[in-house]
C-alpha positions in Angstrom: 145.2 49.9 -103.1 144.3 48.5 -99.9 141.6 45.6 -100.0 138.3 46.1 -97.8 135.8 43.6 -97.9 132.3 44.7 -99.0 130.1 41.3 -99.6 128.9 41.1 -103.3 125.2 42.5 -103.6 123.9 39.6 -105.7 123.2 36.1 -104.2 126.2 34.4 -103.3 125.1 31.1 -105.0 125.1 31.3 -108.7 124.3 27.4 -109.5 124.0 24.9 -107.0 126.1 21.9 -107.9 125.8 20.4 -104.5 123.8 21.6 -101.2 125.3 23.9 -98.8 126.5 22.6 -95.2 125.6 24.3 -91.7 128.6 25.2 -89.6 129.0 27.5 -86.6 130.8 30.8 -87.1 134.3 31.4 -85.3 133.9 35.2 -85.5 132.6 37.4 -87.9 131.9 36.0 -91.5 130.6 38.0 -94.5 128.9 36.7 -97.3 131.3 35.6 -100.2 134.0 35.0 -97.7 136.2 32.0 -98.2 136.3 30.0 -95.1 138.3 27.0 -93.2 137.6 24.7 -90.4 139.0 25.6 -87.5 137.4 23.5 -84.8 134.8 21.0 -84.3 131.8 22.0 -87.0 132.9 25.5 -86.6 134.4 27.9 -89.4 136.3 31.1 -89.9 138.0 33.3 -92.1 141.7 31.9 -92.1 143.9 35.2 -91.7 147.3 32.9 -92.9 145.0 31.2 -95.7 148.3 29.1 -96.6 146.9 25.6 -95.8 144.5 23.3 -97.5 141.8 23.3 -95.0 139.4 25.6 -96.7 135.8 24.1 -97.3 133.8 26.5 -99.3 132.3 30.2 -99.3 129.6 31.6 -96.8 126.6 32.3 -97.9 125.4 35.1 -95.8 126.8 37.3 -93.4 127.0 35.9 -89.5 128.8 36.8 -86.3 130.6 34.8 -83.7 128.6 31.4 -82.8 125.7 31.7 -85.2 124.9 28.9 -87.8 125.9 29.6 -91.4 125.5 27.7 -94.9 128.9 27.3 -96.8 128.9 26.2 -100.3 131.6 23.8 -101.3 133.3 22.2 -104.3 130.9 21.8 -107.1 129.1 24.9 -106.6 129.3 28.3 -108.7 129.7 31.0 -106.3 130.3 34.9 -105.9 133.6 35.7 -104.4 135.5 38.8 -104.0 138.6 39.5 -106.1 142.1 40.4 -104.8 143.3 41.6 -108.1 142.2 41.2 -111.6 141.1 38.0 -112.9 140.7 36.7 -116.3 138.2 34.3 -117.4 139.7 30.4 -116.8 142.1 31.6 -114.4 142.7 29.3 -111.1 142.3 31.3 -108.1 143.6 31.0 -104.7 142.7 32.4 -101.3 144.3 35.6 -100.6 145.2 36.0 -96.9 143.2 39.3 -96.9 139.5 39.0 -96.3 138.8 35.8 -97.9 139.1 37.3 -101.3 140.4 35.1 -104.2 143.1 36.0 -106.8 145.4 34.6 -109.4 148.5 33.1 -107.6 150.9 33.8 -110.6 149.8 37.5 -110.2 151.9 37.5 -106.6 148.1 38.7 -105.2 147.6 35.6 -103.1 149.9 32.9 -101.2 146.7 30.5 -100.3 145.2 27.2 -101.1 143.7 27.0 -104.7 139.8 27.1 -104.6 138.5 27.0 -107.9 138.1 28.6 -111.6 137.1 32.2 -112.5 134.2 31.8 -114.7 134.8 35.6 -115.9 137.2 38.5 -116.2 137.1 41.1 -113.5 138.8 44.0 -111.8 140.6 44.0 -108.3 137.9 44.4 -105.5 135.0 43.3 -107.4 132.6 40.3 -107.5 133.9 37.1 -109.5 131.7 33.9 -110.6 134.2 31.0 -109.3 133.7 27.5 -109.6 134.9 25.9 -106.6 136.8 22.7 -107.1 
C-alpha cells in the first residue's frame, strides 16, 4: 500500500504542554507532518528523516516561505501513521511524507519522536506525545 499525505481533519494540537514556535517553511508543509530545521529559522519535511534534527509537527498547511507554527516536545499532537501502531509504542519519523511509525515494524528509519497514545491502522491519524 503506497502512502499518500492527507492531513488529519481534526485539530493538530490535542493538548498543549508547551507553546508552538514560528518558523518559515522550506517548501510545502502540511498539517500534522513532522519537520526538521534545514536553514536559519526554516523548516522542511525531510525526505530522508534519518537524523535527529526534527523539531516538531506543523500546525497547518503552508507553502514555501510562509510562516508556520510548529509544536515541539511536550505537546500532544495528531500525526499520520505509516503502519499499524499500538498504544504505548515509541514512534519514529517515516521517510515518506512526514508520517510516524514503529521502528520495530520496519516501516520507519528515522529519529524517534514520541509515544503513541492510541492504537491505529496504517495511514490514519494518531495522537502522539512528542518527546
